[in-house]
C-alpha positions in Angstrom: -43.2 1.1 29.7 -40.0 3.1 28.9 -38.2 1.3 31.5 -39.4 -2.1 29.6 -38.5 -0.9 26.2 -34.9 0.2 27.5 -34.5 -3.2 29.2 -35.5 -5.2 26.0 -33.3 -2.8 23.8 -30.3 -3.3 26.2 -30.6 -7.2 25.8 -30.7 -6.9 22.2 -27.7 -4.8 22.0 -25.9 -7.2 24.3 -26.9 -10.1 22.3 -25.3 -8.6 19.2 -21.9 -7.7 21.1 -21.8 -11.3 22.4 -22.2 -12.6 18.9 -19.2 -10.5 18.0 -17.3 -12.2 20.7 -15.8 -8.7 21.8 -13.6 -8.2 18.9 -15.7 -5.6 17.3 -13.4 -4.3 14.4 -10.3 -6.2 14.8 -11.7 -9.4 13.4 -9.2 -12.3 13.6 -6.2 -11.5 15.7 -3.3 -11.3 12.8 -0.1 -10.5 14.8 0.8 -13.1 17.6 2.8 -10.1 19.2 -0.2 -7.8 20.1 -2.0 -8.8 23.1 -5.6 -8.7 21.9 -7.3 -9.8 25.1 -5.6 -7.0 26.8 -7.2 -4.3 24.9 -9.2 -3.1 27.8 -9.8 0.0 29.8 -8.5 0.0 33.5 -11.3 1.8 35.3 -11.2 3.6 38.5 -12.9 2.2 41.6 -15.1 5.2 41.9 -17.0 5.0 38.3 -19.5 7.8 39.0 -18.0 10.0 36.1 -17.7 7.1 33.7 -21.1 5.7 34.6 -22.3 9.1 33.4 -20.4 8.9 30.3 -21.6 5.4 29.5 -25.2 6.5 30.1 -24.9 9.0 27.6 -23.6 6.5 25.0 -26.4 4.4 25.8 -28.6 7.3 24.7 -26.9 7.5 21.5 -26.7 4.0 20.7 -30.4 3.0 21.7 -32.3 6.1 20.9 -29.9 8.5 18.7 -30.3 11.2 21.4 -27.4 13.4 23.0 -24.0 14.5 22.1 -20.5 13.0 23.6 -17.6 15.5 23.2 -14.2 14.0 23.4 -11.0 15.9 23.6 -7.7 14.0 22.7 -4.4 15.9 23.6 -0.9 14.6 22.5 2.3 15.0 20.3 3.1 13.9 16.8 1.1 10.8 17.0 -2.1 13.1 17.5 -1.2 15.8 15.1 -1.1 13.2 12.3 -4.5 12.4 13.1 -4.3 8.7 11.5 -4.9 6.7 15.0 -7.2 9.4 16.2 -9.4 9.5 12.9 -9.9 5.7 13.1 -11.3 6.0 16.5 -13.4 9.2 15.3 -14.9 7.2 12.5 -15.4 3.9 14.3 -17.4 5.9 16.9 -19.4 7.9 14.6 -20.5 5.0 12.3 -21.1 2.5 15.1 -24.8 3.2 14.8 -26.8 5.6 12.6 -27.0 9.1 14.1 -23.8 9.1 15.8 -21.8 11.7 13.6 -22.1 14.6 16.0 -19.7 16.9 13.8 -16.0 17.4 13.1 -15.0 19.4 16.1 -11.9 21.2 17.0 -9.1 21.5 14.1 -6.0 23.5 13.5 -4.9 24.5 10.0 -1.3 23.0 10.1 -0.7 23.5 6.6 -0.8 27.3 7.2 2.2 26.6 9.9 4.2 24.7 7.3 3.8 21.2 9.1 2.2 18.2 8.4 -1.6 18.6 8.2 -4.0 15.5 8.6 -5.1 14.1 5.3 -8.7 13.7 6.3 -9.1 17.6 5.8 -7.9 20.0 3.3 -6.3 23.5 4.1 -5.4 26.3 1.9 -4.6 30.1 2.5 -3.5 33.4 1.4 -1.2 35.9 2.8 2.0 35.5 5.1 1.7 33.9 8.2 4.1 33.3 11.3 4.1 30.2 13.2 4.6 29.6 17.0 4.6 26.4 18.9 4.5 25.3 22.3 7.6 23.3 21.6 10.0 26.3 20.9 12.2 27.4 23.5 12.0 30.9 25.1 8.9 31.7 23.1 6.9 35.1 23.8 3.7 34.5 21.9 0.7 33.6 23.6 -0.8 30.0 22.8 -4.1 28.1 23.4 -5.5 24.5 23.7 -4.0 23.7 20.2 -0.4 24.5 21.3 0.3 26.2 18.2 -0.7 29.4 16.3 -0.5 31.3 12.9 -0.5 34.9 12.8 -0.4 37.5 10.1 -0.2 41.2 10.0 -1.4 41.3 6.2 -4.0 43.7 5.3 -5.7 41.0 3.5 -5.4 37.1 4.3 -7.6 34.0 4.3 -7.6 30.4 5.1 -9.9 27.8 3.5 -11.1 24.6 5.1 -12.6 21.4 3.6 -13.3 18.9 6.5 -14.2 16.4 4.0 -11.4 14.5 2.6 -12.2 11.2 3.6 -14.7 9.4 1.4 -15.9 7.2 4.2 -17.5 10.1 6.1 -18.6 13.6 5.8 -19.2 16.5 8.1 -21.5 19.4 7.8 -21.4 22.4 10.1 -24.1 25.2 11.3 -21.7 26.7 13.6 -18.1 27.8 13.5 -16.0 29.1 16.5 -12.8 30.6 15.6 -10.1 31.0 18.4 -8.1 34.1 18.2 -6.5 36.9 20.0 -8.5 40.1 20.5 -8.0 42.2 17.4 -8.8 44.8 15.1 -9.2 42.5 12.1 -12.8 42.1 10.5 -13.5 38.3 10.3 -15.7 37.2 7.5 -16.9 33.7 7.0 -17.5 32.9 3.5 -19.8 29.8 3.0 -22.1 28.9 0.1 -21.1 32.0 -1.6 -22.5 34.4 1.3 -20.4 36.2 3.8 -21.3 36.1 7.4 -20.0 38.1 10.5 -19.8 36.7 13.9 -19.8 37.8 17.5 -16.6 37.7 19.7 -17.0 35.8 23.0 -14.3 37.3 25.3 -14.8 34.6 27.9 -14.3 31.8 25.3 -11.9 33.6 23.4 -13.4 33.1 20.0 -15.6 34.6 17.4 -18.7 32.7 17.0 -20.7 32.2 13.5 -24.0 30.7 13.2 -24.6 29.9 9.6 -26.7 27.7 6.9 -25.6 24.0 6.9 -22.2 23.9 4.8 -19.3 21.4 4.1 -16.5 23.9 3.4 -15.5 27.4 4.7 -13.3 30.4 3.9 -12.2 32.7 6.7 -11.7 36.1 5.2 -9.6 38.6 7.1 -9.3 42.2 6.5 -7.5 44.7 8.9 -9.9 47.5 10.1 -7.3 50.2 10.7 -3.9 51.2 9.6 -2.1 49.5 12.5 0.1 46.7 11.6 -1.4 44.7 14.4 -1.2 40.8 14.0 -4.1 38.4 14.3 -3.2 34.9 15.8 -5.6 32.0 15.0 -5.4 29.2 17.4 -8.0 26.9 15.7 -11.5 26.2 14.7 -14.4 24.5 16.0 -16.8 23.2 13.4 -20.1 22.2 15.1 -23.7 21.2 14.6 -26.9 20.4 16.4 -27.0 16.7 15.3 -26.6 14.1 17.9 -23.7 12.1 18.1 -19.9 11.9 19.2 -17.6 14.8 18.6 -13.8 13.8 18.7 -11.4 16.6 18.7 -7.8 15.6 18.4 -5.0 18.1 19.2 -1.5 17.3 18.9 1.9 19.1 18.3 5.2 17.3 17.1 7.4 17.1 19.7 5.3 18.2 22.5 5.9 17.2 26.1 3.8 17.7 29.1 5.2 20.9 30.0 4.5 22.2 26.5 0.7 22.2 27.1 1.1 23.5 30.8 2.4 26.8 29.6 -0.1 27.6 27.0 -1.9 30.9 28.2 -5.5 30.3 26.7 -5.4 26.5 27.4 -8.1 26.5 30.0 -10.1 29.2 28.3 -10.5 27.2 25.0 -11.0 24.0 26.9 -13.8 25.2 28.8 -15.4 26.5 25.5 -15.4 22.9 24.0 -16.8 21.5 27.4 -15.7 17.9 27.1 -17.2 14.6 28.2 -14.0 12.8 28.0 -10.4 14.0 27.9 -7.8 11.6 26.7 -4.2 12.4 27.4 -1.6 10.7 25.3 1.8 12.4 26.2 5.1 10.7 27.3 7.3 9.7 24.3 9.0 13.2 23.9 9.4 13.4 27.7 11.1 10.0 27.7 13.3 10.5 24.6 16.5 10.8 26.7 19.0 9.1 28.6 18.1 11.2 31.6 14.5 10.7 32.1 13.4 12.4 35.1 10.5 10.1 36.5 9.3 12.4 39.5 9.3 15.6 37.2 7.2 13.4 34.7 4.7 12.6 37.5 4.4 16.0 38.9 3.7 17.6 35.3 1.2 15.1 34.6 -0.6 16.1 37.9 -0.1 19.7 36.7 -1.6 19.2 33.3 -4.5 17.1 34.3 -5.4 19.5 37.4 -5.5 22.6 34.9 -7.7 20.6 32.8 -10.0 19.4 35.5 -10.6 23.0 36.5 -11.5 23.9 33.1 -13.7 20.8 32.4 -14.8 19.6 35.8 -17.3 17.2 34.4 -14.8 15.1 32.2 -13.7 11.7 32.4 -10.0 11.6 32.3 -8.4 8.7 30.4 -4.5 8.5 30.1 -3.1 6.1 27.5 0.4 4.6 28.2 2.8 5.6 25.2 3.9 2.8 22.9 7.3 1.0 23.3 9.9 2.7 20.9 13.6 3.2 20.5 15.8 5.7 21.8 17.8 7.5 19.1 16.7 4.9 16.4 19.3 2.5 17.9 18.4 1.6 21.4 15.6 0.1 23.4 14.0 2.6 25.3 13.1 1.4 29.1 11.7 4.7 30.0 8.2 3.8 28.9 8.2 1.1 31.5 8.5 3.9 34.1 6.1 6.0 32.6 3.6 3.3 32.6 4.4 2.8 36.5 3.6 6.3 37.3 0.4 6.6 35.0 -1.1 3.6 36.9 -0.2 5.0 39.9 -1.6 8.4 39.3 -4.9 6.9 37.9 -5.4 4.7 40.9 -4.8 7.4 43.4 -7.1 10.1 41.5 -9.8 7.8 40.0 -8.7 8.1 36.3 -9.1 5.6 33.5 -5.9 4.1 31.9 -5.5 2.5 28.3 -2.2 0.5 28.7 -1.2 0.5 25.0 2.6 -0.2 25.7 1.5 -3.6 27.2 -1.1 -4.2 24.5 1.4 -3.9 21.7 3.7 -6.5 23.3 5.7 -4.5 26.0 9.4 -3.9 26.1 10.9 -3.9 22.4 7.7 -4.9 20.8 8.2 -2.0 18.5 10.9 -3.9 16.9 8.3 -6.7 16.0 5.9 -4.1 14.7 8.6 -2.7 12.6 9.4 -6.3 11.1 5.7 -6.7 10.1 5.6 -3.5 8.4 3.5 -1.6 10.9 6.1 0.9 12.0 8.6 3.3 10.7 12.3 2.9 10.8 12.7 5.3 13.9 10.5 2.7 15.8 8.6 5.6 17.5 5.9 6.4 14.9 3.6 4.0 13.0 2.9 4.0 9.5 -0.9 4.2 8.3 -1.6 0.4 8.9 -0.1 0.4 12.1 -2.1 3.6 13.4 -5.1 2.1 12.1 -4.6 -1.1 14.4 -3.9 1.1 17.2 -7.2 2.9 16.8 -9.2 -0.3 16.5 -7.5 -1.6 19.6 -8.7 1.4 21.6 -12.1 1.2 20.1 -12.2 -2.5 21.3 -11.0 -1.5 24.7 -13.4 1.2 24.8 -16.5 -1.0 23.7 -15.5 -3.6 25.9 -15.6 -1.5 29.0 -19.0 0.0 27.8 -20.4 -3.6 27.2 -19.4 -4.7 30.8 -20.9 -1.5 32.1 -24.1 -2.0 30.1 -24.4 -5.7 31.5 -23.9 -4.5 35.1 -26.8 -2.1 34.9 -28.8 -4.4 32.8 -28.3 -6.8 35.7 -29.6 -4.4 38.2 -32.9 -3.8 36.0 -33.4 -7.7 36.4 -32.5 -7.8 40.0 -32.9 -4.4 41.7 -31.7 -5.8 45.0 -28.0 -6.3 43.4 -27.2 -2.7 42.7 -24.0 -2.1 44.9 -21.9 0.2 43.2 -24.3 1.0 40.2 -24.9 4.7 40.3 -26.7 4.9 36.9 -29.1 2.0 36.1 -30.0 1.8 32.6 -33.2 4.0 32.9 -33.7 6.9 30.3 -36.4 9.4 30.6 -38.2 7.7 33.7 
């Protein structure tokens, strides 16, 4: 009976999708230079892991069950969290019961750099900043690639993850990633103070609290030593089913910036992602002397480190956008990065989103700028441009899921035609 119900539901979902003609959130194509039809994912030949991911997506869409955890890593495009927040909202509001929580965030405002506008941060005390983009740094860093540290006797960080009226996030568990310390950490929620338990393996203090929508980390040094505490990030979690989308970026970051973060693997393993998205390359290629071989080797290194920490995660690499070099010259290095990414993905069975081609290819950034979608540097987008980018990504993801769902539905209709289909659409057989 469950098999029949699942089959009928799948046909219903496919009928809705077909009525939308695969455009989802884009609606009518507005800009002739954007290759809307190319908004697809290039999937690996061995689809075992992505089949598992799409099966989890089925459970969420059809039954509101399960959780999908996504970690997206990159540079300034990701730190701004406009394009990634668009993806986050689209996924979490695609259906009821799809909002699985806010996930990992960093208090960028404490580091005196641009904080995403969708959550608010305030603080007390004097804090020092360390970034993975700094040369000759001696501070340890983690997955976030950035830290804030204080040796004040008393300090605090306030976080409100609900600064977007279109979506809200509650949490019943908070993980605060930090170095071992003699500081007392208290979490203030709903006017009550809670203490947590330090997890040495994960590198975080774990707080279980009543449901809340805002929090305050209150720090007090437990002894007279002026030992600093370093904060690497917060994970705001709950037990609700849905998608958790953690975006992690540092302005100016290159591949090597994350490779050299001491606690990267430890923190990533704690988040246990189902999908890892890498969007790195613009800063590596922002030079006349781009080293294509070095880029390939460092991408391989970063992904291997990530796979060891999250062995079950699907790997998805996005090709960087077309951009200008020194705000004056067309940057031909992006084409070289695209070649290396597609070659690496084909060899290692990773997925790819070729945004470079979708946006129009070489010198398309000028068209985006002329149409009010990019800033003058023709590297970064404005808000509208980033939102379009997010919708293009969502379209690619949903088209891939739709195609996969159709294949598995066909397998239910014709069980003999199941070559290459590792996960037929059967839930709770």
